[in-house]
DOGU-125359 format. One record per residue: residue in one letter; x, y, z of N, C-alpha, C, O, CB in turn. Coordinates in nm, 2 decimals. Glycine has a CB too. Example, Ala and Ser with C-alpha at 12.3 -4.5 7.8 and 13.67 -1.06 7.14 Angstrom:
# residues 2
atom residu: A | n.xx: 1.32 | n.yy: -0.57 | n.zz: 0.78 | ca.xx: 1.23 | ca.yy: -0.45 | ca.zz: 0.78 | c.xx: 1.32 | c.yy: -0.33 | c.zz: 0.78 | o.xx: 1.42 | o.yy: -0.33 | o.zz: 0.85 | cb.xx: 1.13 | cb.yy: -0.45 | cb.zz: 0.90 .
atom residu: S | n.xx: 1.28 | n.yy: -0.22 | n.zz: 0.71 | ca.xx: 1.37 | ca.yy: -0.11 | ca.zz: 0.71 | c.xx: 1.29 | c.yy: 0.00 | c.zz: 0.79 | o.xx: 1.34 | o.yy: 0.11 | o.zz: 0.80 | cb.xx: 1.41 | cb.yy: -0.06 | cb.zz: 0.57 .
//
This chain:
# residues 69
atom residu: X | n.xx: 0.09 | n.yy: -0.13 | n.zz: -0.01 | ca.xx: 0.00 | ca.yy: 0.01 | ca.zz: 0.01 | c.xx: 0.08 | c.yy: 0.11 | c.zz: 0.00 | o.xx: 0.18 | o.yy: 0.11 | o.zz: 0.08 | cb.xx: -0.08 | cb.yy: 0.02 | cb.zz: 0.15 .
atom residu: X | n.xx: 0.06 | n.yy: 0.22 | n.zz: -0.09 | ca.xx: 0.14 | ca.yy: 0.34 | ca.zz: -0.10 | c.xx: 0.05 | c.yy: 0.46 | c.zz: -0.07 | o.xx: -0.07 | o.yy: 0.47 | o.zz: -0.12 | cb.xx: 0.20 | cb.yy: 0.35 | cb.zz: -0.26 .
atom residu: X | n.xx: 0.10 | n.yy: 0.56 | n.zz: 0.03 | ca.xx: 0.03 | ca.yy: 0.68 | ca.zz: 0.06 | c.xx: 0.11 | c.yy: 0.81 | c.zz: 0.01 | o.xx: 0.23 | o.yy: 0.80 | o.zz: 0.02 | cb.xx: 0.01 | cb.yy: 0.69 | cb.zz: 0.20 .
atom residu: X | n.xx: 0.05 | n.yy: 0.91 | n.zz: -0.03 | ca.xx: 0.14 | ca.yy: 1.00 | ca.zz: -0.09 | c.xx: 0.16 | c.yy: 1.09 | c.zz: 0.04 | o.xx: 0.25 | o.yy: 1.18 | o.zz: 0.03 | cb.xx: 0.09 | cb.yy: 1.07 | cb.zz: -0.22 .
atom residu: X | n.xx: 0.10 | n.yy: 1.09 | n.zz: 0.13 | ca.xx: 0.10 | ca.yy: 1.18 | ca.zz: 0.26 | c.xx: 0.09 | c.yy: 1.09 | c.zz: 0.37 | o.xx: 0.04 | o.yy: 0.98 | o.zz: 0.35 | cb.xx: -0.02 | cb.yy: 1.29 | cb.zz: 0.27 .
atom residu: X | n.xx: 0.14 | n.yy: 1.12 | n.zz: 0.47 | ca.xx: 0.14 | ca.yy: 1.05 | ca.zz: 0.60 | c.xx: 0.07 | c.yy: 1.13 | c.zz: 0.73 | o.xx: 0.11 | o.yy: 1.24 | o.zz: 0.76 | cb.xx: 0.30 | cb.yy: 1.01 | cb.zz: 0.64 .
atom residu: X | n.xx: -0.01 | n.yy: 1.08 | n.zz: 0.79 | ca.xx: -0.07 | ca.yy: 1.15 | ca.zz: 0.90 | c.xx: -0.09 | c.yy: 1.03 | c.zz: 1.02 | o.xx: -0.18 | o.yy: 0.95 | o.zz: 1.01 | cb.xx: -0.21 | cb.yy: 1.22 | cb.zz: 0.86 .
atom residu: X | n.xx: -0.01 | n.yy: 1.05 | n.zz: 1.11 | ca.xx: 0.02 | ca.yy: 0.94 | ca.zz: 1.20 | c.xx: -0.05 | c.yy: 0.98 | c.zz: 1.35 | o.xx: 0.01 | o.yy: 1.06 | o.zz: 1.42 | cb.xx: 0.19 | cb.yy: 0.92 | cb.zz: 1.22 .
atom residu: X | n.xx: -0.16 | n.yy: 0.93 | n.zz: 1.39 | ca.xx: -0.23 | ca.yy: 0.94 | ca.zz: 1.50 | c.xx: -0.20 | c.yy: 0.80 | c.zz: 1.60 | o.xx: -0.24 | o.yy: 0.69 | o.zz: 1.57 | cb.xx: -0.38 | cb.yy: 0.96 | cb.zz: 1.46 .
atom residu: X | n.xx: -0.14 | n.yy: 0.81 | n.zz: 1.70 | ca.xx: -0.12 | ca.yy: 0.67 | ca.zz: 1.76 | c.xx: -0.27 | c.yy: 0.63 | c.zz: 1.82 | o.xx: -0.34 | o.yy: 0.70 | o.zz: 1.90 | cb.xx: 0.01 | cb.yy: 0.68 | cb.zz: 1.89 .
atom residu: X | n.xx: -0.31 | n.yy: 0.50 | n.zz: 1.77 | ca.xx: -0.44 | ca.yy: 0.45 | ca.zz: 1.82 | c.xx: -0.47 | c.yy: 0.47 | c.zz: 1.98 | o.xx: -0.59 | o.yy: 0.49 | o.zz: 2.02 | cb.xx: -0.43 | cb.yy: 0.30 | cb.zz: 1.79 .
atom residu: X | n.xx: -0.36 | n.yy: 0.46 | n.zz: 2.07 | ca.xx: -0.38 | ca.yy: 0.47 | ca.zz: 2.22 | c.xx: -0.42 | c.yy: 0.62 | c.zz: 2.24 | o.xx: -0.50 | o.yy: 0.64 | o.zz: 2.33 | cb.xx: -0.24 | cb.yy: 0.44 | cb.zz: 2.30 .
atom residu: X | n.xx: -0.38 | n.yy: 0.74 | n.zz: 2.17 | ca.xx: -0.40 | ca.yy: 0.85 | ca.zz: 2.18 | c.xx: -0.55 | c.yy: 0.88 | c.zz: 2.10 | o.xx: -0.62 | o.yy: 0.97 | o.zz: 2.16 | cb.xx: -0.29 | cb.yy: 0.90 | cb.zz: 2.14 .
atom residu: X | n.xx: -0.58 | n.yy: 0.83 | n.zz: 2.00 | ca.xx: -0.72 | ca.yy: 0.84 | ca.zz: 1.93 | c.xx: -0.82 | c.yy: 0.81 | c.zz: 2.04 | o.xx: -0.91 | o.yy: 0.88 | o.zz: 2.07 | cb.xx: -0.74 | cb.yy: 0.75 | cb.zz: 1.80 .
atom residu: X | n.xx: -0.80 | n.yy: 0.69 | n.zz: 2.10 | ca.xx: -0.91 | ca.yy: 0.64 | ca.zz: 2.18 | c.xx: -0.91 | c.yy: 0.68 | c.zz: 2.32 | o.xx: -0.98 | o.yy: 0.63 | o.zz: 2.41 | cb.xx: -0.91 | cb.yy: 0.49 | cb.zz: 2.19 .
atom residu: X | n.xx: -0.82 | n.yy: 0.80 | n.zz: 2.33 | ca.xx: -0.79 | ca.yy: 0.85 | ca.zz: 2.49 | c.xx: -0.76 | c.yy: 0.75 | c.zz: 2.58 | o.xx: -0.82 | o.yy: 0.74 | o.zz: 2.68 | cb.xx: -0.91 | cb.yy: 0.92 | cb.zz: 2.55 .
atom residu: X | n.xx: -0.68 | n.yy: 0.69 | n.zz: 2.56 | ca.xx: -0.61 | ca.yy: 0.59 | ca.zz: 2.67 | c.xx: -0.52 | c.yy: 0.66 | c.zz: 2.76 | o.xx: -0.42 | o.yy: 0.73 | o.zz: 2.73 | cb.xx: -0.51 | cb.yy: 0.47 | cb.zz: 2.59 .
atom residu: X | n.xx: -0.57 | n.yy: 0.65 | n.zz: 2.88 | ca.xx: -0.49 | ca.yy: 0.69 | ca.zz: 3.01 | c.xx: -0.41 | c.yy: 0.80 | c.zz: 2.97 | o.xx: -0.40 | o.yy: 0.84 | o.zz: 2.85 | cb.xx: -0.40 | cb.yy: 0.57 | cb.zz: 3.08 .
atom residu: X | n.xx: -0.34 | n.yy: 0.86 | n.zz: 3.08 | ca.xx: -0.21 | ca.yy: 0.96 | ca.zz: 3.05 | c.xx: -0.12 | c.yy: 0.88 | c.zz: 3.00 | o.xx: -0.10 | o.yy: 0.77 | o.zz: 3.05 | cb.xx: -0.15 | cb.yy: 1.04 | cb.zz: 3.18 .
atom residu: X | n.xx: -0.05 | n.yy: 0.92 | n.zz: 2.89 | ca.xx: 0.06 | ca.yy: 0.86 | ca.zz: 2.82 | c.xx: 0.19 | c.yy: 0.92 | c.zz: 2.85 | o.xx: 0.25 | o.yy: 0.98 | o.zz: 2.76 | cb.xx: 0.04 | cb.yy: 0.86 | cb.zz: 2.69 .
atom residu: X | n.xx: 0.24 | n.yy: 0.89 | n.zz: 2.98 | ca.xx: 0.34 | ca.yy: 0.94 | ca.zz: 3.04 | c.xx: 0.48 | c.yy: 0.87 | c.zz: 2.97 | o.xx: 0.58 | o.yy: 0.95 | o.zz: 2.97 | cb.xx: 0.32 | cb.yy: 0.92 | cb.zz: 3.18 .
atom residu: X | n.xx: 0.50 | n.yy: 0.75 | n.zz: 2.93 | ca.xx: 0.61 | ca.yy: 0.71 | ca.zz: 2.90 | c.xx: 0.59 | c.yy: 0.64 | c.zz: 2.74 | o.xx: 0.49 | o.yy: 0.58 | o.zz: 2.70 | cb.xx: 0.65 | cb.yy: 0.64 | cb.zz: 3.02 .
atom residu: X | n.xx: 0.72 | n.yy: 0.66 | n.zz: 2.68 | ca.xx: 0.70 | ca.yy: 0.59 | ca.zz: 2.54 | c.xx: 0.65 | c.yy: 0.47 | c.zz: 2.52 | o.xx: 0.59 | o.yy: 0.45 | o.zz: 2.41 | cb.xx: 0.81 | cb.yy: 0.58 | cb.zz: 2.48 .
atom residu: X | n.xx: 0.66 | n.yy: 0.38 | n.zz: 2.61 | ca.xx: 0.62 | ca.yy: 0.25 | ca.zz: 2.61 | c.xx: 0.46 | c.yy: 0.25 | c.zz: 2.61 | o.xx: 0.40 | o.yy: 0.16 | o.zz: 2.54 | cb.xx: 0.68 | cb.yy: 0.17 | cb.zz: 2.73 .
atom residu: X | n.xx: 0.37 | n.yy: 0.36 | n.zz: 2.67 | ca.xx: 0.25 | ca.yy: 0.35 | ca.zz: 2.65 | c.xx: 0.18 | c.yy: 0.37 | c.zz: 2.53 | o.xx: 0.07 | o.yy: 0.33 | o.zz: 2.50 | cb.xx: 0.21 | cb.yy: 0.41 | cb.zz: 2.73 .
atom residu: X | n.xx: 0.27 | n.yy: 0.44 | n.zz: 2.44 | ca.xx: 0.20 | ca.yy: 0.45 | ca.zz: 2.29 | c.xx: 0.19 | c.yy: 0.31 | c.zz: 2.24 | o.xx: 0.09 | o.yy: 0.29 | o.zz: 2.16 | cb.xx: 0.31 | cb.yy: 0.54 | cb.zz: 2.17 .
atom residu: X | n.xx: 0.27 | n.yy: 0.22 | n.zz: 2.27 | ca.xx: 0.24 | ca.yy: 0.07 | ca.zz: 2.22 | c.xx: 0.16 | c.yy: -0.03 | c.zz: 2.31 | o.xx: 0.17 | o.yy: -0.15 | o.zz: 2.29 | cb.xx: 0.38 | cb.yy: 0.00 | cb.zz: 2.20 .
atom residu: X | n.xx: 0.08 | n.yy: 0.03 | n.zz: 2.40 | ca.xx: -0.02 | ca.yy: -0.05 | ca.zz: 2.48 | c.xx: -0.11 | c.yy: -0.14 | c.zz: 2.39 | o.xx: -0.15 | o.yy: -0.10 | o.zz: 2.29 | cb.xx: -0.11 | cb.yy: 0.05 | cb.zz: 2.57 .
atom residu: X | n.xx: -0.14 | n.yy: -0.26 | n.zz: 2.43 | ca.xx: -0.22 | ca.yy: -0.32 | ca.zz: 2.35 | c.xx: -0.38 | c.yy: -0.30 | c.zz: 2.39 | o.xx: -0.43 | o.yy: -0.36 | o.zz: 2.48 | cb.xx: -0.19 | cb.yy: -0.45 | cb.zz: 2.37 .
atom residu: X | n.xx: -0.44 | n.yy: -0.20 | n.zz: 2.30 | ca.xx: -0.59 | ca.yy: -0.16 | ca.zz: 2.34 | c.xx: -0.67 | c.yy: -0.27 | c.zz: 2.38 | o.xx: -0.75 | o.yy: -0.26 | o.zz: 2.47 | cb.xx: -0.66 | cb.yy: -0.10 | cb.zz: 2.23 .
atom residu: X | n.xx: -0.65 | n.yy: -0.38 | n.zz: 2.30 | ca.xx: -0.77 | ca.yy: -0.49 | ca.zz: 2.30 | c.xx: -0.74 | c.yy: -0.56 | c.zz: 2.46 | o.xx: -0.82 | o.yy: -0.65 | o.zz: 2.51 | cb.xx: -0.75 | cb.yy: -0.62 | cb.zz: 2.15 .
atom residu: X | n.xx: -0.63 | n.yy: -0.52 | n.zz: 2.54 | ca.xx: -0.61 | ca.yy: -0.60 | ca.zz: 2.64 | c.xx: -0.63 | c.yy: -0.49 | c.zz: 2.76 | o.xx: -0.61 | o.yy: -0.53 | o.zz: 2.88 | cb.xx: -0.45 | cb.yy: -0.67 | cb.zz: 2.62 .
atom residu: X | n.xx: -0.67 | n.yy: -0.37 | n.zz: 2.75 | ca.xx: -0.68 | ca.yy: -0.28 | ca.zz: 2.86 | c.xx: -0.82 | c.yy: -0.29 | c.zz: 2.90 | o.xx: -0.91 | o.yy: -0.33 | o.zz: 2.83 | cb.xx: -0.64 | cb.yy: -0.13 | cb.zz: 2.83 .
atom residu: X | n.xx: -0.83 | n.yy: -0.27 | n.zz: 3.03 | ca.xx: -0.97 | ca.yy: -0.25 | ca.zz: 3.09 | c.xx: -1.05 | c.yy: -0.12 | c.zz: 3.04 | o.xx: -1.00 | o.yy: -0.01 | o.zz: 3.04 | cb.xx: -0.94 | cb.yy: -0.23 | cb.zz: 3.24 .
atom residu: X | n.xx: -1.18 | n.yy: -0.14 | n.zz: 3.00 | ca.xx: -1.27 | ca.yy: -0.02 | ca.zz: 2.94 | c.xx: -1.23 | c.yy: 0.12 | c.zz: 3.02 | o.xx: -1.21 | o.yy: 0.23 | o.zz: 2.96 | cb.xx: -1.46 | cb.yy: -0.06 | cb.zz: 2.98 .
atom residu: X | n.xx: -1.21 | n.yy: 0.11 | n.zz: 3.16 | ca.xx: -1.18 | ca.yy: 0.23 | ca.zz: 3.23 | c.xx: -1.05 | c.yy: 0.31 | c.zz: 3.18 | o.xx: -1.03 | o.yy: 0.43 | o.zz: 3.21 | cb.xx: -1.17 | cb.yy: 0.20 | cb.zz: 3.38 .
atom residu: X | n.xx: -0.98 | n.yy: 0.25 | n.zz: 3.10 | ca.xx: -0.84 | ca.yy: 0.30 | ca.zz: 3.08 | c.xx: -0.87 | c.yy: 0.40 | c.zz: 2.94 | o.xx: -0.78 | o.yy: 0.46 | o.zz: 2.89 | cb.xx: -0.72 | cb.yy: 0.16 | cb.zz: 3.04 .
atom residu: X | n.xx: -0.98 | n.yy: 0.42 | n.zz: 2.90 | ca.xx: -1.00 | ca.yy: 0.50 | ca.zz: 2.78 | c.xx: -1.12 | c.yy: 0.60 | c.zz: 2.82 | o.xx: -1.21 | o.yy: 0.57 | o.zz: 2.90 | cb.xx: -1.04 | cb.yy: 0.40 | cb.zz: 2.65 .
atom residu: X | n.xx: -1.11 | n.yy: 0.72 | n.zz: 2.76 | ca.xx: -1.20 | ca.yy: 0.83 | ca.zz: 2.81 | c.xx: -1.34 | c.yy: 0.82 | c.zz: 2.73 | o.xx: -1.44 | o.yy: 0.90 | o.zz: 2.75 | cb.xx: -1.13 | cb.yy: 0.98 | cb.zz: 2.77 .
atom residu: X | n.xx: -1.34 | n.yy: 0.71 | n.zz: 2.65 | ca.xx: -1.46 | ca.yy: 0.71 | ca.zz: 2.53 | c.xx: -1.53 | c.yy: 0.60 | c.zz: 2.60 | o.xx: -1.47 | o.yy: 0.51 | o.zz: 2.67 | cb.xx: -1.41 | cb.yy: 0.68 | cb.zz: 2.34 .
atom residu: X | n.xx: -1.68 | n.yy: 0.61 | n.zz: 2.57 | ca.xx: -1.78 | ca.yy: 0.51 | ca.zz: 2.60 | c.xx: -1.76 | c.yy: 0.39 | c.zz: 2.51 | o.xx: -1.77 | o.yy: 0.27 | o.zz: 2.55 | cb.xx: -1.92 | cb.yy: 0.57 | cb.zz: 2.59 .
atom residu: X | n.xx: -1.74 | n.yy: 0.41 | n.zz: 2.40 | ca.xx: -1.74 | ca.yy: 0.29 | ca.zz: 2.29 | c.xx: -1.64 | c.yy: 0.31 | c.zz: 2.17 | o.xx: -1.65 | o.yy: 0.42 | o.zz: 2.12 | cb.xx: -1.88 | cb.yy: 0.27 | cb.zz: 2.22 .
atom residu: X | n.xx: -1.56 | n.yy: 0.23 | n.zz: 2.13 | ca.xx: -1.49 | ca.yy: 0.25 | ca.zz: 1.99 | c.xx: -1.47 | c.yy: 0.15 | c.zz: 1.92 | o.xx: -1.49 | o.yy: 0.04 | o.zz: 1.97 | cb.xx: -1.37 | cb.yy: 0.32 | cb.zz: 1.99 .
atom residu: X | n.xx: -1.42 | n.yy: 0.16 | n.zz: 1.78 | ca.xx: -1.38 | ca.yy: 0.07 | ca.zz: 1.71 | c.xx: -1.27 | c.yy: 0.10 | c.zz: 1.64 | o.xx: -1.28 | o.yy: 0.21 | o.zz: 1.58 | cb.xx: -1.47 | cb.yy: 0.03 | cb.zz: 1.64 .
atom residu: X | n.xx: -1.15 | n.yy: 0.02 | n.zz: 1.62 | ca.xx: -1.03 | ca.yy: 0.03 | ca.zz: 1.54 | c.xx: -1.04 | c.yy: -0.03 | c.zz: 1.42 | o.xx: -1.08 | o.yy: -0.15 | o.zz: 1.41 | cb.xx: -0.92 | cb.yy: -0.02 | cb.zz: 1.61 .
atom residu: X | n.xx: -1.02 | n.yy: 0.04 | n.zz: 1.32 | ca.xx: -0.99 | ca.yy: -0.03 | ca.zz: 1.19 | c.xx: -0.91 | c.yy: -0.16 | c.zz: 1.17 | o.xx: -0.80 | o.yy: -0.16 | o.zz: 1.22 | cb.xx: -0.92 | cb.yy: 0.06 | cb.zz: 1.10 .
atom residu: X | n.xx: -0.96 | n.yy: -0.27 | n.zz: 1.11 | ca.xx: -0.90 | ca.yy: -0.41 | ca.zz: 1.12 | c.xx: -0.77 | c.yy: -0.39 | c.zz: 1.03 | o.xx: -0.68 | o.yy: -0.47 | o.zz: 1.04 | cb.xx: -1.01 | cb.yy: -0.54 | cb.zz: 1.07 .
atom residu: X | n.xx: -0.77 | n.yy: -0.29 | n.zz: 0.96 | ca.xx: -0.65 | ca.yy: -0.25 | ca.zz: 0.86 | c.xx: -0.59 | c.yy: -0.13 | c.zz: 0.86 | o.xx: -0.66 | o.yy: -0.03 | o.zz: 0.86 | cb.xx: -0.69 | cb.yy: -0.26 | cb.zz: 0.73 .
atom residu: X | n.xx: -0.46 | n.yy: -0.12 | n.zz: 0.86 | ca.xx: -0.39 | ca.yy: 0.02 | ca.zz: 0.86 | c.xx: -0.43 | c.yy: 0.09 | c.zz: 0.74 | o.xx: -0.41 | o.yy: 0.05 | o.zz: 0.62 | cb.xx: -0.22 | cb.yy: 0.00 | cb.zz: 0.87 .
atom residu: X | n.xx: -0.48 | n.yy: 0.20 | n.zz: 0.76 | ca.xx: -0.52 | ca.yy: 0.29 | ca.zz: 0.62 | c.xx: -0.51 | c.yy: 0.42 | c.zz: 0.65 | o.xx: -0.47 | o.yy: 0.46 | o.zz: 0.77 | cb.xx: -0.67 | cb.yy: 0.27 | cb.zz: 0.57 .
atom residu: X | n.xx: -0.53 | n.yy: 0.49 | n.zz: 0.57 | ca.xx: -0.51 | ca.yy: 0.65 | ca.zz: 0.58 | c.xx: -0.60 | c.yy: 0.70 | c.zz: 0.69 | o.xx: -0.71 | o.yy: 0.64 | o.zz: 0.71 | cb.xx: -0.56 | cb.yy: 0.74 | cb.zz: 0.44 .
atom residu: X | n.xx: -0.55 | n.yy: 0.80 | n.zz: 0.76 | ca.xx: -0.61 | ca.yy: 0.87 | ca.zz: 0.89 | c.xx: -0.77 | c.yy: 0.90 | c.zz: 0.84 | o.xx: -0.81 | o.yy: 0.95 | o.zz: 0.74 | cb.xx: -0.52 | cb.yy: 1.02 | cb.zz: 0.93 .
atom residu: X | n.xx: -0.82 | n.yy: 0.86 | n.zz: 0.93 | ca.xx: -0.97 | ca.yy: 0.91 | ca.zz: 0.93 | c.xx: -1.07 | c.yy: 0.83 | c.zz: 0.82 | o.xx: -1.18 | o.yy: 0.87 | o.zz: 0.81 | cb.xx: -0.97 | cb.yy: 1.06 | cb.zz: 0.89 .
atom residu: X | n.xx: -1.01 | n.yy: 0.73 | n.zz: 0.76 | ca.xx: -1.09 | ca.yy: 0.66 | ca.zz: 0.63 | c.xx: -1.22 | c.yy: 0.59 | c.zz: 0.68 | o.xx: -1.22 | o.yy: 0.50 | o.zz: 0.77 | cb.xx: -0.98 | cb.yy: 0.54 | cb.zz: 0.56 .
atom residu: X | n.xx: -1.31 | n.yy: 0.62 | n.zz: 0.62 | ca.xx: -1.44 | ca.yy: 0.55 | ca.zz: 0.65 | c.xx: -1.44 | c.yy: 0.42 | c.zz: 0.58 | o.xx: -1.47 | o.yy: 0.42 | o.zz: 0.46 | cb.xx: -1.56 | cb.yy: 0.63 | cb.zz: 0.62 .
atom residu: X | n.xx: -1.41 | n.yy: 0.31 | n.zz: 0.65 | ca.xx: -1.45 | ca.yy: 0.17 | ca.zz: 0.59 | c.xx: -1.57 | c.yy: 0.13 | c.zz: 0.58 | o.xx: -1.66 | o.yy: 0.20 | o.zz: 0.63 | cb.xx: -1.41 | cb.yy: 0.08 | cb.zz: 0.65 .
atom residu: X | n.xx: -1.59 | n.yy: 0.03 | n.zz: 0.53 | ca.xx: -1.72 | ca.yy: -0.03 | ca.zz: 0.54 | c.xx: -1.77 | c.yy: -0.08 | c.zz: 0.67 | o.xx: -1.87 | o.yy: -0.06 | o.zz: 0.72 | cb.xx: -1.73 | cb.yy: -0.13 | cb.zz: 0.46 .
atom residu: X | n.xx: -1.65 | n.yy: -0.16 | n.zz: 0.72 | ca.xx: -1.67 | ca.yy: -0.20 | ca.zz: 0.87 | c.xx: -1.69 | c.yy: -0.09 | c.zz: 0.98 | o.xx: -1.76 | o.yy: -0.12 | o.zz: 1.08 | cb.xx: -1.54 | cb.yy: -0.28 | cb.zz: 0.92 .
atom residu: X | n.xx: -1.63 | n.yy: 0.02 | n.zz: 0.97 | ca.xx: -1.66 | ca.yy: 0.13 | ca.zz: 1.05 | c.xx: -1.79 | c.yy: 0.20 | c.zz: 1.04 | o.xx: -1.85 | o.yy: 0.23 | o.zz: 1.14 | cb.xx: -1.55 | cb.yy: 0.21 | cb.zz: 1.03 .
atom residu: X | n.xx: -1.83 | n.yy: 0.22 | n.zz: 0.91 | ca.xx: -1.96 | ca.yy: 0.26 | ca.zz: 0.87 | c.xx: -2.06 | c.yy: 0.17 | c.zz: 0.93 | o.xx: -2.15 | o.yy: 0.22 | o.zz: 0.99 | cb.xx: -1.97 | cb.yy: 0.25 | cb.zz: 0.73 .
atom residu: X | n.xx: -2.05 | n.yy: 0.04 | n.zz: 0.91 | ca.xx: -2.16 | ca.yy: -0.04 | ca.zz: 0.97 | c.xx: -2.19 | c.yy: -0.02 | c.zz: 1.12 | o.xx: -2.30 | o.yy: -0.01 | o.zz: 1.17 | cb.xx: -2.14 | cb.yy: -0.17 | cb.zz: 0.95 .
atom residu: X | n.xx: -2.06 | n.yy: -0.03 | n.zz: 1.18 | ca.xx: -2.05 | ca.yy: 0.00 | ca.zz: 1.33 | c.xx: -2.13 | c.yy: 0.12 | c.zz: 1.36 | o.xx: -2.22 | o.yy: 0.11 | o.zz: 1.44 | cb.xx: -1.91 | cb.yy: 0.01 | cb.zz: 1.37 .
atom residu: X | n.xx: -2.09 | n.yy: 0.23 | n.zz: 1.31 | ca.xx: -2.16 | ca.yy: 0.37 | ca.zz: 1.35 | c.xx: -2.32 | c.yy: 0.34 | c.zz: 1.32 | o.xx: -2.40 | o.yy: 0.33 | o.zz: 1.41 | cb.xx: -2.10 | cb.yy: 0.52 | cb.zz: 1.24 .
atom residu: X | n.xx: -2.34 | n.yy: 0.31 | n.zz: 1.20 | ca.xx: -2.49 | ca.yy: 0.29 | ca.zz: 1.18 | c.xx: -2.58 | c.yy: 0.20 | c.zz: 1.27 | o.xx: -2.70 | o.yy: 0.21 | o.zz: 1.28 | cb.xx: -2.49 | cb.yy: 0.24 | cb.zz: 1.05 .
atom residu: X | n.xx: -2.50 | n.yy: 0.10 | n.zz: 1.34 | ca.xx: -2.57 | ca.yy: 0.02 | ca.zz: 1.41 | c.xx: -2.60 | c.yy: 0.09 | c.zz: 1.55 | o.xx: -2.68 | o.yy: 0.05 | o.zz: 1.63 | cb.xx: -2.50 | cb.yy: -0.09 | cb.zz: 1.42 .
atom residu: X | n.xx: -2.51 | n.yy: 0.20 | n.zz: 1.58 | ca.xx: -2.53 | ca.yy: 0.27 | ca.zz: 1.70 | c.xx: -2.62 | c.yy: 0.39 | c.zz: 1.70 | o.xx: -2.65 | o.yy: 0.46 | o.zz: 1.80 | cb.xx: -2.41 | cb.yy: 0.29 | cb.zz: 1.75 .
atom residu: X | n.xx: -2.67 | n.yy: 0.41 | n.zz: 1.58 | ca.xx: -2.77 | ca.yy: 0.53 | ca.zz: 1.56 | c.xx: -2.91 | c.yy: 0.48 | c.zz: 1.61 | o.xx: -2.95 | o.yy: 0.36 | o.zz: 1.59 | cb.xx: -2.78 | cb.yy: 0.59 | cb.zz: 1.40 .
atom residu: X | n.xx: -2.97 | n.yy: 0.57 | n.zz: 1.67 | ca.xx: -3.13 | ca.yy: 0.54 | ca.zz: 1.71 | c.xx: -3.23 | c.yy: 0.50 | c.zz: 1.60 | o.xx: -3.23 | o.yy: 0.56 | o.zz: 1.49 | cb.xx: -3.20 | cb.yy: 0.66 | cb.zz: 1.78 .
atom residu: X | n.xx: -3.30 | n.yy: 0.41 | n.zz: 1.62 | ca.xx: -3.41 | ca.yy: 0.39 | ca.zz: 1.52 | c.xx: -3.50 | c.yy: 0.50 | c.zz: 1.48 | o.xx: -3.59 | o.yy: 0.48 | o.zz: 1.40 | cb.xx: -3.49 | cb.yy: 0.28 | cb.zz: 1.55 .
//
């Protein structure tokens, strides 16, 4: 996969994982963290690495499933 531009936002930052005091915190395994380690009520990370803020079918379905009827 080739990207003409790069915009990197670490996933732990994106989902508001605790205070990131140490460099190693940026590599925390989000799937293994307790829910109270994030400032968000719910989130889904893309299954694949792609451009920042790309709306995939997977994420789109997840968002639509959470909208009120």
